[in-house]
Structure formats: C-alpha cells, structure tokens
C-alpha positions as CSV (number, residue, x, y, z in Angstrom):
1,M,20.6,-6.7,13.8
2,T,21.8,-6.1,10.2
3,E,21.5,-2.5,8.9
4,F,19.4,-1.9,5.8
5,D,18.3,0.9,3.6
6,Y,14.8,-0.2,2.6
7,E,12.3,-2.7,4.0
8,I,9.5,-4.7,2.3
9,D,6.8,-6.6,4.0
10,A,5.8,-9.6,1.9
11,I,4.2,-11.5,4.7
12,G,1.2,-13.5,3.6
13,L,2.1,-13.3,-0.1
14,K,2.7,-16.5,-2.2
15,C,5.3,-17.1,-4.8
16,P,6.1,-15.3,-7.1
17,M,5.0,-12.1,-5.3
18,P,7.8,-11.9,-2.7
19,I,10.4,-12.2,-5.5
20,L,8.6,-9.6,-7.6
21,K,8.4,-7.2,-4.7
22,C,12.1,-7.9,-4.0
23,K,13.0,-7.1,-7.6
24,K,11.0,-3.8,-7.5
25,G,12.6,-2.9,-4.2
26,L,16.1,-3.5,-5.4
27,N,15.4,-1.4,-8.5
28,S,14.7,1.6,-6.3
29,L,18.0,1.2,-4.5
30,D,21.5,2.3,-5.3
31,T,24.4,-0.1,-5.7
32,N,25.6,-1.5,-2.4
33,Q,22.5,-0.6,-0.6
34,I,20.7,-3.3,1.4
35,L,17.1,-4.4,1.1
36,K,15.3,-6.2,4.0
37,I,12.4,-8.3,3.0
38,K,10.1,-10.4,5.3
39,T,8.0,-13.3,4.0
40,T,6.0,-16.3,5.1
41,D,6.3,-18.1,1.8
42,K,7.5,-21.6,2.5
43,S,9.7,-21.8,-0.6
44,A,11.2,-18.4,-0.1
45,K,14.6,-19.5,1.0
46,K,15.4,-21.5,-2.2
47,D,13.6,-18.9,-4.3
48,F,15.7,-16.0,-2.9
49,E,18.9,-18.0,-3.1
50,A,18.2,-18.7,-6.8
51,F,17.2,-15.1,-7.5
52,C,20.4,-13.7,-6.0
53,R,22.5,-16.3,-7.8
54,N,20.8,-15.5,-11.2
55,T,20.8,-11.7,-10.8
56,G,24.2,-11.1,-9.1
57,H,22.9,-9.6,-5.9
58,D,24.3,-10.7,-2.6
59,L,22.1,-12.6,-0.1
60,I,23.9,-11.3,3.0
61,F,21.8,-12.9,5.7
62,C,18.7,-14.9,6.2
63,E,16.9,-15.5,9.5
64,I,13.9,-17.6,10.2
65,E,11.8,-16.7,13.2
66,S,8.7,-18.9,13.7
67,E,6.7,-18.4,10.4
68,V,8.6,-15.4,9.1
69,T,11.8,-15.5,7.0
70,T,13.8,-12.3,6.7
71,F,16.3,-11.7,4.0
72,Y,18.9,-9.1,3.7
73,I,20.0,-8.6,0.1
74,K,22.8,-6.2,-1.1
75,K,22.2,-4.7,-4.5
76,N,25.1,-5.1,-7.0
C-alpha cells in the first residue's frame, strides 16, 4: 500500500475526464505530495504515462485490479 495525500475516484468516467480530474487534484496539492486516482478507462495507463511525461509529475506506481486501474502520482 502506497501512502498518498489526496484521493480521486474517476471510476466510470471516460477520457478525458480522468486526466482533467487528475490535473485538478494535483493543482490542489503541494510539491512532493501524492495523488491517488482510480479509473476504469481502458486507455488510462497510456494517458496517465503521457500526462506525467508532459507535465513533469512522477507516476510512482500503477496497479490494475480487475477493471480498476489505480495510479499514484507525485506532484513536482
């Protein structure tokens, strides 16, 4: 279990909503805090990898459990 500072439930939302919710969540955090976001969007893994690469945030960990993918992203 990875520690986190803020959690967002984006289950059932389709692209681009999980990324938009992630961006909003990260904006509310301080540098080095961790956001946990859960989604069922099938393209989420590549979307979140690209988002982190393009914005400079760190995708620390990603776990897939049945239909739900959970991401832990550190704000930089």
